[in-house]
C-alpha positions in Angstrom: 27.8 27.5 -10.3 30.7 29.8 -11.0 32.6 29.0 -14.2 36.4 29.3 -14.5 36.9 30.1 -18.2 36.8 32.9 -20.8 34.2 35.5 -20.0 31.3 36.1 -22.4 32.9 39.3 -23.7 36.1 37.4 -24.6 34.0 34.7 -26.3 32.1 37.2 -28.4 35.2 39.2 -29.3 36.7 36.0 -30.6 34.1 36.2 -33.4 36.3 38.8 -34.9 38.6 36.0 -36.0 35.9 33.9 -37.6 37.6 31.6 -40.1 35.9 30.7 -43.4 37.9 27.6 -43.9 38.7 24.9 -41.4 41.3 25.7 -38.8 44.5 23.7 -38.1 44.0 20.1 -37.2 46.4 19.9 -34.3 44.8 22.5 -32.0 42.5 21.6 -29.1 39.0 23.0 -29.0 39.0 23.0 -25.2 37.9 20.5 -22.6 40.5 18.1 -23.9 38.9 17.5 -27.2 41.3 17.3 -30.1 39.9 19.2 -33.1 41.8 17.1 -35.7 40.4 13.8 -34.6 36.9 12.4 -34.9 35.4 15.2 -32.8 32.4 13.4 -31.3 33.8 14.1 -27.9 33.1 11.3 -25.4 32.8 8.7 -28.2 31.0 5.7 -26.8 28.1 7.5 -25.2 24.7 5.9 -25.4 21.1 6.9 -25.0 18.8 9.4 -26.7 19.1 13.2 -26.7 16.1 15.2 -27.7 15.8 18.6 -29.3 13.5 20.8 -31.3 13.6 24.2 -32.9 15.1 26.1 -35.8 14.2 24.9 -39.2 17.1 27.0 -40.6 19.4 24.5 -38.9 17.8 21.5 -40.5 20.4 20.7 -43.1 23.2 21.3 -40.7 21.5 19.3 -38.0 21.1 16.3 -40.2 24.8 16.4 -40.9 25.5 16.7 -37.2 23.2 13.8 -36.3 24.8 11.6 -38.9 28.4 12.4 -38.0 27.8 12.1 -34.2 25.8 8.9 -34.5 28.4 7.3 -36.8 31.0 7.9 -34.0 28.5 6.9 -31.3 26.4 4.0 -32.6 24.6 3.5 -29.4 23.5 7.1 -29.2 20.7 8.9 -31.0 19.9 12.5 -31.4 16.3 13.3 -32.2 15.5 16.7 -33.6 12.2 18.2 -34.8 12.6 21.4 -37.0 9.4 23.0 -35.7 10.7 26.5 -35.6 12.8 28.5 -33.1 9.8 29.7 -31.0 8.5 26.1 -30.6 12.0 25.0 -29.7 12.4 27.5 -27.0 8.9 26.9 -25.7 9.5 23.2 -25.4 12.9 23.7 -23.8 11.8 26.0 -21.0 8.8 23.7 -20.3 11.3 20.8 -19.8 10.0 18.9 -22.9 13.4 18.6 -24.6 17.0 18.3 -23.6 18.1 21.2 -25.9 16.7 23.7 -28.3 17.9 25.0 -31.6 17.1 28.7 -32.0 17.9 31.5 -34.3 17.1 34.0 -31.5 18.3 33.9 -27.9 15.9 33.3 -24.9 14.2 36.6 -24.1 14.0 37.7 -20.5 10.7 35.9 -19.7 12.0 32.7 -21.4 15.3 32.9 -19.6 13.6 33.3 -16.2 11.3 30.3 -17.0 14.4 28.2 -18.0 15.6 28.4 -14.4 12.8 26.1 -13.4 14.2 23.3 -15.4 17.9 24.3 -15.7 18.7 25.5 -12.2 19.5 29.0 -11.0 21.8 30.0 -13.9 19.1 29.2 -16.5 19.7 27.9 -20.0 22.8 29.0 -21.9 23.5 29.6 -25.6 26.3 28.1 -27.8 26.6 29.6 -31.3 26.5 26.6 -33.6 25.4 27.8 -37.1 26.2 31.2 -38.7 24.5 31.8 -41.9 23.1 34.6 -44.1 19.4 35.1 -44.5 18.7 35.4 -48.2 16.0 37.7 -49.5 14.8 35.5 -52.3 12.4 36.1 -55.2 10.8 34.4 -58.2 11.3 36.6 -61.2 12.1 34.7 -64.4 15.2 36.1 -66.1 16.3 38.2 -63.1 18.9 36.7 -60.8 19.9 39.7 -58.6 18.1 42.9 -57.6 19.7 45.7 -55.5 17.7 47.0 -52.6 18.5 49.4 -49.7 16.9 49.0 -46.3 14.0 51.5 -46.8 13.1 50.0 -50.2 13.1 46.4 -48.8 11.0 47.5 -45.9 8.5 49.1 -48.2 8.3 45.9 -50.2 7.6 43.8 -47.1 5.1 46.2 -45.7 3.2 46.3 -49.0 3.9 49.9 -49.8 5.8 48.9 -53.0 3.6 46.5 -55.0 5.3 46.0 -58.4 8.8 45.0 -59.4 9.2 48.0 -61.7 8.3 50.5 -59.1 10.5 53.6 -59.4 12.1 53.0 -56.0 13.4 49.6 -57.2 14.2 50.7 -60.7 16.3 53.5 -59.6 18.6 51.2 -57.7 18.8 48.8 -60.7 19.4 51.0 -63.8 21.0 48.1 -65.7 18.2 45.6 -65.1 14.9 45.4 -67.0 12.3 44.9 -64.4 8.8 43.7 -65.3 5.5 45.2 -64.0 4.8 41.9 -62.2 3.0 42.2 -59.0 5.0 41.5 -55.8 3.7 38.8 -53.6 5.2 38.9 -50.1 5.6 35.5 -48.5 6.4 35.3 -44.8 6.5 32.7 -42.0 3.3 31.9 -40.2 5.0 30.3 -37.3 7.1 32.0 -34.6 10.5 32.0 -36.1 14.0 33.2 -35.2 14.6 33.8 -38.9 11.6 36.2 -38.9 13.0 37.9 -35.8 16.5 38.3 -37.3 15.0 39.7 -40.5 12.9 42.2 -38.6 15.9 43.3 -36.7 17.6 44.2 -39.9 14.5 46.1 -41.2 14.1 48.0 -37.9 17.7 49.0 -37.9 18.0 49.8 -41.6 14.6 51.5 -42.1 13.3 52.6 -38.7 10.9 55.1 -40.3 9.3 52.4 -42.4 9.5 49.3 -40.2 7.8 50.8 -37.1 6.6 47.6 -35.4 8.4 46.1 -32.4 10.7 43.3 -33.5 9.2 39.9 -32.9 9.5 36.3 -34.0 5.9 36.6 -35.4 5.0 38.5 -38.5 3.0 41.7 -37.8 -0.7 41.1 -38.5 -1.2 44.5 -40.2 1.3 43.4 -42.9 0.1 39.9 -43.3 0.4 38.4 -46.7 0.9 35.1 -48.3 2.4 32.8 -45.7 3.6 29.3 -45.0 5.2 27.3 -42.2 9.0 26.9 -41.8 11.9 27.6 -44.1 10.8 24.9 -46.6 7.3 26.2 -46.6 8.1 29.8 -47.6 10.6 28.7 -50.2 8.0 26.4 -51.7 5.4 29.1 -51.8 7.8 31.5 -53.5 8.8 28.9 -56.1 5.2 28.4 -56.9 4.3 32.1 -57.4 5.9 34.4 -60.0 6.7 37.7 -58.5 6.9 36.4 -55.0 9.6 37.5 -52.5 10.5 35.9 -49.1 13.3 35.7 -46.6 14.9 32.3 -45.7 18.1 30.7 -44.6 20.4 30.9 -47.6 21.0 27.2 -47.7 17.4 26.6 -48.7 16.7 29.1 -51.5 18.0 27.0 -54.4 17.6 28.6 -57.8 15.6 31.6 -56.7 16.9 35.1 -57.4 18.3 37.0 -54.5 18.6 40.6 -53.3 22.0 42.3 -52.9 21.7 44.6 -49.8 23.1 48.1 -49.6 25.8 48.4 -47.1 27.5 51.9 -47.0 28.0 52.8 -50.7 28.0 49.2 -52.1 25.6 46.4 -52.6 26.5 43.1 -51.0 25.1 39.7 -52.0 24.9 37.0 -49.4 27.8 34.6 -48.8 29.3 32.8 -45.8 32.2 35.2 -45.9 30.0 38.3 -45.8 27.8 36.9 -43.1 30.8 36.1 -40.9 32.2 39.6 -41.4 28.9 41.1 -40.2 29.1 39.0 -37.0 32.4 40.6 -36.1 30.7 43.7 -34.6 28.5 41.7 -32.2 28.2 42.4 -28.5 27.3 40.1 -25.6 24.0 40.0 -23.9 24.1 41.4 -20.3 22.6 39.7 -17.3 23.2 36.1 -18.2 25.7 33.5 -17.0 29.3 34.4 -17.5 29.8 31.6 -20.1 26.6 32.3 -22.0 27.4 33.3 -25.6 24.2 35.0 -26.7 25.0 38.1 -28.7 23.5 41.1 -30.4 24.4 41.9 -34.0 25.1 45.4 -35.6 22.4 45.3 -38.2 23.1 48.8 -39.6 26.8 48.2 -40.2 28.5 50.1 -43.0 31.5 47.8 -43.0 32.5 47.0 -46.6 31.8 43.5 -47.6 29.5 42.8 -44.7 26.0 41.2 -45.2 23.9 42.3 -42.3 20.9 40.1 -42.7 22.5 37.2 -40.9 21.5 34.8 -38.2 23.5 33.2 -35.5 21.7 30.1 -34.6 22.3 28.6 -31.2 22.0 25.3 -29.4 20.5 26.1 -26.0 21.5 23.7 -23.2 21.0 23.5 -19.4 24.1 23.8 -17.3 22.8 20.9 -15.3 20.7 17.8 -16.0 19.2 15.2 -13.7 21.1 12.2 -15.1 24.7 11.5 -16.0 23.5 9.9 -19.2 22.0 13.2 -20.4 25.0 15.2 -19.2 27.3 12.9 -21.2 25.1 13.0 -24.3 24.7 16.8 -24.2 28.4 17.4 -23.7 29.4 15.0 -26.4 26.9 16.2 -29.0 27.5 19.8 -28.3 31.3 19.3 -28.5 30.8 17.6 -31.9 28.6 20.4 -33.3 31.2 23.1 -32.5 34.2 21.0 -33.4 36.2 21.6 -36.6 34.7 18.5 -38.0 31.2 19.4 -37.1 31.5 22.9 -38.4 32.9 21.7 -41.7 30.0 19.2 -42.0 27.5 22.0 -41.6 29.4 24.2 -44.1 29.4 21.3 -46.6 25.7 20.6 -46.1 24.3 24.1 -45.7 26.9 26.6 -46.8 27.3 28.1 -43.3 30.4 29.9 -42.1 32.6 27.6 -39.8 33.5 29.1 -36.5 37.1 30.2 -35.8 39.4 28.2 -33.5 39.1 30.9 -30.8 35.3 30.9 -30.9 35.2 27.1 -30.9 37.5 27.0 -27.9 35.2 29.4 -26.0 32.1 27.4 -27.0 33.8 24.2 -25.7 34.5 25.8 -22.4 30.8 26.7 -22.1 29.8 23.2 -22.9 32.2 21.9 -20.3 30.1 23.6 -17.6 27.3 21.0 -18.1 27.1 18.8 -15.0 24.7 16.6 -13.0 22.2 18.6 -10.8 22.8 18.5 -7.1 
């Protein structure tokens, strides 16, 4: 089906105006949805919508479920935070109505999605923009500076103690102990892992030589756990441990400030949003698909390049009108001003701009009944 709406390039360029506070309440998000009202578009829908995927989205998803279901008491959204890889796998197999994923469908997954979604395949709507924190457990130390090569050497096991000269040189004003570094990584296929590896591959290509993947490379295997909550739990339990996780989940752990150009930048919604501004669209997908590539080696002042854009992946067509109505209504709520602010309050994410929300709404409006 040919969509009549903003093209993907326009949608992605709209990210350049990402707002970090809620936009004006009188503007429409597209598709006739008023952004200042209760934004569960199509209030009054009923039935059950099923999804699985990103654990990084879990806090935001809970907020979205609660807000949507409050406005639609006869509707239910079931979501299992089993990881992005599991979510995409279930989606392309036809096991769920949508997937939450911190990485877009790869070519094989995209082709497989055509079997359940029709000839245009599944499409991506950015829903959750958040920094990935590099978090550590080092009593008395709240922040450590690292550049890309140093961080890569830590996560490949080449640097093994916190007072290693490579780290100490970047932190002349911090007294670092000789505590052994314990790397903690995900043991499930994860979009967070893929996004983190994308940063390491771009910022330290001579150190991080493995092909980027949602799985952790076996030759650098270390302490591991499942999901965002699992790696944070392991890091909290081990002095000297370091991990990567959605920033909303790291709690009181210390965090790394990343070298960008000539400065060190700590994570924040503002810095994450700024890093997304240089993104570019993925070629070869539906015109309205909003999947994007990020510039991980940016030198833009104030940008935090270890960022994830987490998507909701929908089909452009479903077999029943009930599922169409549910998918459009829930998707519209997630990307609405109200939904984005709910996610920001619950998880510290960066709300999308009005322009990006409008483009996302036009993508969601493509959903229709098959045939």
